[in-house]
N, C-alpha and C positions, 0 to 999 in steps of 0.2 A: 504494500500500500504506500501511497505517497507520503504518509505521515512520518517516515523515517528520516526526513531532513528537517533541520532546524534553522539554518541561516538563509539569508537572501541569496547568497551564492548558490546554495543547494537548490533553492526554489527555482532559480532561472534555468537550471538544467532539467527540471521536471515540469516546467510550465505547461506542457501539452497535456499533462494529467489533471491539472487543476482547472475546473470550469469556472469557478467563482473564487476570487481572491480579494480579501480586505486587508490592506497592509497596515503597518503600525501607525501611519499618519491619518488613517481614516476612522470615522465613527459613523455608523449606519443604524437607523431605526426603521422597523417595519418587519415584514415576514418574508421568508424565502421559500420558494417551492422550486425544486430542480431534480432532474434525474441524474445530474452529474455530481462531481466532487466539489467540496468547499474547503478553503483554508482561511482561517481568521487569525490575523496577527494584530488587528486593531480592536476596536470596540463595536460590538453588535448588540443592540437592544431590540429584541423581537423574537419571533419563533421561527425555527427551521422546521417547516411542516413536512418536508420530504427531501431527502438527499441520499446520495450513495455513501460516500466516505466523507467524514467531517474531521478536520484537524484544527485544534486551537493551539496556536504557537505560544511560546513562552510569555510574550507580552499581550497575548490575546485575551479577550473577555467576552463571554456570551451571557446575557441576562435574558432568559426566556426558555421555552420548552423546545426540545430537540427530538425529532424523529428521523432516524437514519439507519443505514445498513451497518456501518462500523464507525467507530470514533476513537481518536487519539487526543488526549488532553495533556498539553505541556503547560498551558496557562490556567485560566479560571473559568468555571461554569457555575452560574447561579440559576438553577432551574432543573427541571426533571429531564431525564434522557430516556428515550425508548429506542432500543437498538435491536435489529433482527439478528445481529451477529455478535461481534466482539467490541467491548469498550475497554480501552487501555488508559489508565491514569498514570502518567509518567512521574518520576521523582519530583519534578517541579510543578506538577499539576495539582489543582484544587477543584473539587466538585462539592457544591452545596446544594443538594437536592436528591431525589430518589432516582434510581436507575432500574429500568426493566430491560433485561438483556438475556441473551442466550449464554454468553461467556464474558467474564470480567477479569482484568488483570490490574492489580494495584501495586505499583513499585514502591520500594522502601523510600520514605521521605514524602510520599504523596499525602494529600489530605482528602478524606471523603467523609462528609457529614450528611447522612441520609440513610435510606434503607435500600437494599437491593432485592430485586425479585428476579430469580433466574428461571427462565422458561426453557424446557428441553423440547427439541423437535420430536414429534411423534408421540408425546406423552400427554394424555388428557388429564384434566383436573379431576380430582376425586371429590364427590359431593358428600 
């Protein structure tokens, strides 16, 4: 996934993979709906209603609800995350909100304040 790069230098080499990019100088309010990938290094206040892969860079901030396939957090998220796949909170990452996910990875040094609900594919809920 394109979330393995941290610097602008690395971003330029992978630009073709990022459909939407909010850099460190930008602040955006509103909602985003996309079938592509998103990288946020600036400030985003709103909901990501649909996205493929979402990366929050070390200086990035999202305040809102997120629905995506996968997510990597190097920066900060204040809101709930709903992911069909993996959510990774890296050592510099902070998540304040609930996570509904199939798989989660929290690195040493990361901050996660909320609850996690892990859904397994092909397993129905017991009534």
